[in-house]
C-alpha positions in Angstrom: 0.6 123.1 -18.5 -2.4 121.8 -20.3 -3.3 123.2 -23.9 -6.7 124.7 -24.9 -7.5 121.6 -26.6 -7.1 119.6 -23.2 -9.0 122.0 -21.5 -11.6 121.3 -24.0 -11.8 117.7 -24.2 -11.8 117.8 -20.3 -14.8 119.8 -20.2 -16.5 117.7 -22.7 -15.8 114.7 -20.6 -16.9 116.4 -17.4 -20.5 117.4 -19.0 -20.7 113.5 -20.5 -20.1 112.0 -17.0 -22.9 114.4 -15.6 -25.3 113.8 -18.3 -24.8 110.2 -18.2 -25.1 110.4 -14.4 -28.6 112.4 -14.6 -29.6 109.5 -17.5 -29.7 111.9 -20.3 -28.1 109.7 -22.5 -28.2 111.4 -26.0 -26.8 114.3 -24.2 -23.8 112.3 -23.1 -23.5 110.7 -26.5 -23.2 114.2 -28.1 -20.6 115.2 -25.5 -18.7 112.1 -25.6 -18.5 112.1 -29.6 -17.4 116.2 -29.4 -14.4 115.0 -26.6 -13.5 112.1 -28.9 -13.2 114.2 -32.0 -11.0 117.1 -30.2 -8.9 114.4 -29.0 -7.8 113.2 -32.0 -6.1 116.2 -32.7 -4.3 116.1 -29.3 -1.0 114.0 -28.7 -1.8 113.4 -25.1 -3.7 110.0 -24.3 -4.7 110.8 -20.8 -8.0 111.9 -21.4 -8.5 109.5 -24.3 -8.8 106.7 -21.8 -11.2 108.6 -19.6 -13.4 109.0 -22.7 -13.4 105.4 -23.6 -14.4 104.2 -20.1 -17.4 106.8 -20.0 -18.4 105.7 -23.7 -18.3 102.1 -22.2 -20.3 103.2 -19.1 -22.7 104.7 -21.8 -22.9 101.3 -24.0 -23.5 99.3 -20.6 -26.5 101.4 -20.1 -28.0 100.2 -23.6 -26.9 96.5 -23.1 -24.4 96.7 -25.6 -22.0 94.8 -23.7 -19.1 93.7 -26.5 -19.1 97.4 -27.9 -18.4 98.5 -24.3 -15.8 96.1 -24.0 -14.4 97.2 -27.4 -14.3 100.6 -26.3 -12.2 100.0 -23.0 -9.8 97.9 -25.4 -9.1 100.6 -28.2 -5.7 102.4 -28.0 -5.1 105.8 -29.3 -4.2 106.3 -32.7 -1.2 108.1 -32.2 0.3 110.2 -29.1 1.9 110.1 -26.2 1.7 109.7 -22.7 1.9 106.7 -20.1 -1.8 105.1 -20.0 -4.6 106.1 -17.7 -4.3 107.6 -13.9 -5.4 105.6 -11.4 -8.7 107.0 -10.9 -9.6 106.4 -14.8 -8.2 102.8 -14.3 -10.9 102.2 -11.6 -13.5 103.5 -14.2 -12.1 101.1 -16.5 -12.4 98.0 -13.7 -15.6 99.1 -12.6 -17.1 98.9 -16.3 -15.4 95.7 -17.2 -16.7 94.2 -14.2 -20.4 95.5 -14.8 -19.8 93.4 -18.1 -18.7 90.4 -16.1 -21.7 90.7 -14.1 -23.8 91.1 -17.2 -22.4 87.8 -18.6 -22.8 86.0 -15.2 -18.7 86.0 -14.1 -19.1 87.3 -10.9 -15.7 85.9 -9.9 -14.1 87.8 -12.8 -15.7 90.7 -11.6 -14.7 90.3 -8.2 -11.1 89.8 -9.2 -10.8 92.9 -11.5 -12.1 95.2 -8.6 -10.4 93.7 -5.6 -7.0 95.2 -6.1 -8.9 98.7 -6.3 -10.9 98.6 -3.0 -8.5 100.2 -0.9 -6.1 102.0 -3.3 -5.6 105.8 -2.8 -6.9 107.8 -5.6 -9.1 105.1 -7.4 -12.5 106.4 -6.4 -13.0 104.0 -3.6 -16.4 104.3 -3.2 -17.7 103.6 -6.5 -15.3 100.7 -6.6 -16.8 99.5 -3.2 -20.4 99.7 -4.3 -19.2 97.4 -7.4 -17.9 95.0 -5.2 -21.3 94.9 -2.9 -23.1 93.9 -6.1 -20.3 91.8 -6.8 -20.7 90.0 -3.6 -24.7 89.9 -3.8 -24.2 87.9 -7.1 -21.7 85.5 -5.7 -24.2 85.1 -3.0 -22.7 86.5 0.0 -25.6 88.6 1.5 -23.2 89.2 4.8 -20.1 90.7 3.1 -22.6 92.9 0.6 -24.5 94.1 3.5 -20.9 94.8 5.4 -19.9 96.9 2.3 -23.2 98.5 1.5 -23.5 99.8 5.3 -20.9 102.1 5.0 -22.0 103.5 1.5 -25.6 104.4 2.3 -24.9 108.0 3.4 -22.0 108.7 1.0 -21.8 112.3 0.0 -21.6 111.0 -3.7 -25.3 111.0 -4.7 -24.7 108.3 -7.4 -22.8 106.2 -4.8 -26.0 106.5 -2.0 -28.4 105.4 -4.7 -26.3 102.6 -5.9 -26.1 101.4 -2.1 -29.6 101.7 -1.4 -30.9 100.1 -4.6 -28.5 97.4 -4.0 -29.3 97.1 -0.6 -33.2 96.8 -1.9 -31.9 93.9 -4.2 -30.4 92.3 -1.2 -33.7 92.5 0.8 -35.5 91.0 -2.4 -33.1 88.4 -2.3 -33.6 87.4 1.4 -37.2 87.6 0.9 -37.5 90.8 2.9 -39.9 92.2 0.2 -41.4 94.9 2.8 -37.7 96.1 3.6 -37.0 96.1 -0.5 -39.8 98.3 -1.2 -39.0 101.0 1.4 -35.7 100.9 0.3 -36.6 101.7 -3.3 -38.9 104.2 -2.0 -35.9 105.9 0.3 -33.6 106.2 -2.8 -36.6 107.8 -5.1 
């Protein structure tokens, strides 16, 4: 079973993710730091990878691409484990794809996400939201729209918001400026 330490690390991770999704970045940083500090004393490595993926997302928000990539590449100093589970690997791939997009490499982003699109347990909707942004960056409005159509009414509010915002970007690129403004208003 899980140790008390592993449970505490998981709580810090969950709260960090919650703060991150609410754009409460200082609170997210505090929770991540607490989780990473506790993880140094836990021989199990599974949560380490999840914490580093969350840290990479936080660094991406502030435009720190190199530090985000370094966080994803970091390995636990000691411990046992089998690497990250499928869901955490998808978090890592999404963060890596965001770095690729920010650096103007949408083909590399597509290559990272494509294997996860239909994989069970991978957080497929969030992967698909990332893939829609990739298709938009590649200039394939038709594929981007096909992906977004299935995400706009997601039960995951983050996925739905990303889908509507990406739809607004797509409308703007298509010169449907009024539609773009309407879509942004719907998100807000």
